[in-house]
N, C-alpha and C positions, 0 to 999 in steps of 0.2 A: 504493500500500500504506500510505500515511500513516506512522504510527508503529508499524506491526506489527513485532513483534520475533521473530526466529528464533534458536534456540540450535543450534549445530552442534558436536558433539563430534568429536574427531579433526581439528580445524580446520586444524592445521598439516601434515597428511598430504597425500598425493597427491590423493585424491578430496575430502577435506574442504576443502582450499584452493580447489579449483575450485568447490565448492559455495558457499563464502564469496563468491567473485567473482560467481557467478550471482545470488545473493540480494541482494547489494549493487546489482548492475545493475538488478534488478527493483524496487528502491526500498525494500527492507526494512531495518530496523535489525538488524545481525547481531552476535550475541554468539558468539565462537569460544571453544572450550575444548579444551585439550590438555595432557597432562603431559610432552610432548616426549620420550617414551621412544623413539619411532621417528619422530615428526614433526620438522619443521625450521621455525623461525621465518622463514627466508628465503622460504618459500613464501607467506607472508602479510604480509611486512614492508611491501609497497606499500599495504596497507590501513590501517596504523596511523595514518596522517595524516587519515583520514576521520572525520567526526563520527558517521556511522552504522555504525561498527565498534568493537567493544570485545573485549578478550581476557582470558580467565581461565586462568591457569596452574594446572591442577588435575587430580588423578587421580580419574576418575569412579568408581573402585572404592570410594572413600570418599564419605561423604554430600555431596550437591551442594546448594549454596545459591546461588541467583541471585536478587537482589532485582528486584522489578518484574514486570510482565506478560510472558508469552511466548505467542505464538500457535502456533508450530510448533517441534518439536524434531526434529533429524535426528541420529541416533545412528550415528556413523561411527568411533568410537574403537575401535581394535583393531589389534594387529599383523596384517599381511595377507600376509606372505611366509614361506616355509619357514625361511629363515635366522633371521627374527625369532622365530617361535613355537617353534622348536626351541631357541633360545638363552634365551628367557624364557617357558617353558611355563606357569608358575603365573600370571604376569601376564596371559597370553593367556586362560586359563580364568576369571580373576577379572573381567576387563573384559567378557567375554561373559556372565557370570552376575551378579555383584554390580553391575557397572557398568550392565548393562541394567536390573536391578531398580531401581537408583537413578534412572535416566533415566525409567523408567515411573512411579515414585513422584512424580518432579518433574512429569511431564506430568499426572498425576492431580491434584496440588495446584494446578497452574496452569490446569487445564482446557484443556490444549494438545493438539493433534494431534501424534502422534509417528510418524516413519518410521524403521524400523531397517534397517541394512544387513546383510543376510544374504549368502550366497555360493553359487556353484555347488558348493562343496566339501561342502555338505550332502548332495549326491548320491554322494559318495565316488568309488569306481571303478565307474561305472554299468554296470548290466546291461541297460539299455534305451537306445536311441539314436534320435533326439536326446532330451534330457531335458526332460520337461514338468513342470509344477508338481505334477501328481498323482503323480509318481514319488517313492517314499519313500527311495530311496537304498540304497547298499551300502557301509557305513562300518565301519571297524575301530576300535572305541572305545578300544582299548589300544595301537594302533600309534603310530608317531612323529607322525603327522598328527592323531591323535585329539584333542589338546588344542585345536586350532583347529576341526576339524569338529564335535566335540560341543559346544563353546562356542556355535557358531552354531546348532546344532540346538536347544539349550536356549533360546537367545535367541528363536528363533521360538516355542517352546512357551510361554514366560512372557509374550511379547507377546500371543499369542492368549488366554492366560488372563486378562490384564488387559482385553482387549477383551470377552471373554465374561462375565467376572464383574463387572467395574467399569463396563462400557459405555464404556471409553476408546476414543477415535478413534485407530486404529492403521493403519499401512501397513507392508508388508514387501517389500523389494526383494531379489531373488536376483541378485547381480552375477556375471557371467561375465568371463573374462579381459579386462582393460581396459589400455590403454596411452596414453601421451602425455607431454607436458612435465610435469616435477616428479616423475616416477618417480625412485626412487633406483637408481643404477647398481649398488649393492651389495646389492640385496634378493633376489637369487637367482632371480628369475623369468626366463623365457626371453628376452623381448625386451631388457630392459636388460643381461642377461648377454651376449647375442650382440653388442649394439652396443658394450658396454664392451670385450669382447675385440677387436672390430674396431678400435676407436679405439686400443687399445694394440698393434695389429699382431700379435695372437695368433690361433691357430687357434680355430675355434668348437667348443665342447663340446656334443655332443648325447648325452643319456642313452638307453640301450637302443639299438634299431636306428633310432630316429627315426620309427617308424610311428605312435606315439601322436599324437593330434590335439588341437588347441586351436582356439578361435574367438575372434579378437581384435577388440575393439570400441574405437574411438577415444573418448577421454575426453569430448569435447564431445557426442557422441551419447549417451553414458551419462548425463551430467548432465541432458540434455534429458528422457530417459526418467524419471529420478528426480523431476525437477520436476513432470512430468505426473502421475506416480503420487501424489505428495504431495497434489496438488490434486484428485485423483479421488475417487470415492465407493467405491472397491474396497478391502476390508480383508484379503483373502487374498494369499498370496505371488504375486509376478509376476516372471518371468525378464526381465532386461534384459541384452542382449548381442547380439553379431553372429553370425548363424548361418552365416557364410561360413567353413567348416571347412577347416583345412589341417594337414598333418602337420608335426611339428617339423623333420624333415629338409628338407622343402620350404621351410619358413619360414626355416631357417638359410641355405638357398641364396638366398632373396630378400634376406636381409641382406647376404650376400656380394656379390650383384649391386649392391645399393644403395651399399655402402661401398667397393667396388673393392679393389685389392690382390691379393696372391698367397696369401692365407690358404686353408686347407682346413678341412673338417669332421673332427673326431676324435670317436670314440664311446667312452662309458664306461658301466659297469653302471647299470641302472635302479634308482633308489632304491625303498625299501619303500613299498608302497601308492600309488605314483605312478599317477594315473588314466590309463587307456589312451585314453579318448575324452572330449571335451568339446565339446558343441554344444547351444546353447539352442534349445528350441522356443519361439518368441516369438509364437505365435498370440494369446495373451491380451493381450500388449502391443499388438499390432496392432489387436485388436478393441476393447479397453477404452480404451486410451490414444491410439489412432490414431498409434502410434509405431513407427518402425523405423529402423535406422541408415542414415545418408546418406553418410557419409564413406568412400570406398574405401580399402582397406588401403595402396595405393601412396601416396596423398596423406597419409594419417596417418603412415606411416613416414617420409616426407620431413620432415614437421614435427617429429617426435620426434627423428630423427637430427640435424637442425640444432640442436635444443635441446641435445642432449648434446654435440655438437661445440663449442657455445659455452661449455661449462663449462671451468674451468681444468684443465690436464693433471693437477694434483694430485687432482682429483676422479675422474679416470679410473682412478687406481690405488688408490682406497679400496675394495678388494675382498677378500673372503675367498679363501683359496687354492683351495678347492673349492666349487662350487655344489652345494647340497643337493638341489635339485629344479627342475622346470620346470613350475610349476602353470599 
């Protein structure tokens, strides 16, 4: 890749940090950017000693200035869990709108290709199953999750506008539930919530009757799909996720089996607008990118559990009293 330079926003977050690792390994010069509102420098501190990594502490909702050439921009800055975007709703909307506008403007000025991170949440509580890219969604714009869902929907719309009006090279990835090392135990999503409760010796909390489904993709598989999409010639949205669907009750039982002990599952009321089903239709990824997930859930869960087990016990207890959702 020579001196090709890539800018990754949200670089200190879960997915952003793994993307930094991947592009460094591929020989790119990586410029990471994050305002650290939900990201953590610990996720990328191992990169600071490298000559081909630099870091900008910056809020992309404000004007972005990065000197020098940039070949690719990967826009991954956004709160991505219910606890975050219900706590900081305005920032969530701003990073998806103003932040995306700034990233697209930067890509235009640098003549860079940009990949934006969208989400399965644009489908809302889906009325079709599994969800293909042609499905337009069932989203409540004024519900508690609307700040995230609509920010991502706007992000896709403005990205396509820049592609169609300015001829900008754009890519859109719709990310389904992903897990792996560097997730935050306190982000409210099902997997870290369950593992965190197990590590603390607590019962596992399942919302509703646990029949709602999710499809969990290991982070290494996801990063491979994103990398292939960036380098592809396809500009329309592509689902990247694992179609191996499981109910949250069954998933909690898997975590109990993995972690051992005498804990049980306790049920609490289902949050507002919590999606009942999540399963990606990945035919486009298979056909266009020749991609599909490789890592089985049992293997991925073992890696993830060992990562969380290796954290200090203080980290296990950095949790809100109630989990807001299980996206």
